[in-house]
Structures are given as structure tokens and as C-alpha cells.
C-alpha angles and dihedrals in degrees: 000000000000121000115206130204122203124204143157102076125133147128115309135168121246109280092028131120139236134181116215123201131207117193134173116239090201131014129018123291088220090091093059141066104221131215138181129221134168140207123210120203110284093001137104123261113278124205119228117171148330140203129206124243091261094048090230097109131048138176133201139187113245096250093064107023094101094045109033129064125193121201140160133219113202092191091058093037087230144122121211135202113203109199120194132174092027119198131200088252089062088070113121146088112298123212136184123210136189129233120201093179109047118173092256142336090271100043139053141195122246109227149267101074135131113283098022110153143226107357113164136205092300130226123265119237117190120185111192141131 
């Protein structure tokens, strides 16, 4: 089973940008659709986005679809989440997760969901002035 490692978090001012990375410590990410979710302190996990195995199709929740962009680079065996226009409410720990059974070749599931695979320790994003 894949084990994923998230990185790229940090402290950023409101309106700023960050690029998160999700890499596989073992195995290729090619076998997985990948999604991102986050968890703010004291709150439930919140799904954000996903990308299909091919990278051709993506999906976003409404709260981030105009600000976040998910992409994958097969050469780097990585999936990225570009976050622009960050807001204090975006603060939280961000995780990526793998899906070996996406709904179809052209669609993906935004985590969290039962059976999602491989998420790591996450990366902390803090948006504050």
C-alpha cells in the first residue's frame, strides 16, 4: 500500500500563496487518484480536491475551487496543490490520500472517505497576519 508524504506548508499572510506537495515514499503514484483534505483545530476533516490517475480531470469543493489548483507530475511522482488567495479559515493540517478504486477513469473522489489510502502526517498551513 502506498505511503504518502505531504510537505510545503508554512506560515503565510492572508492573500498569500503556498504550494503543497504529495509524494510517495514507495511505489508509483500512477496507480492512484489523489485527493487533498484538511483538518483545522477542533474541526472535522474537510475535503478539498482530487485529481484522476491521468491528471486530466480534477474536482474541487466550492470553497476552494476559485483559489486552489491540483495537478500531478508523473515525472516527479508527485501531486501538487497550489493555493492562492489564502484566508485565515484555510488554516489547518493538510493531507493527501490515494484512491485505488475511483468512480471512473475520468472522475475522482474528494477525500475523506472510507478506505482512502496512505495519508501521512500532513503539513501545517497557518494563515495569519
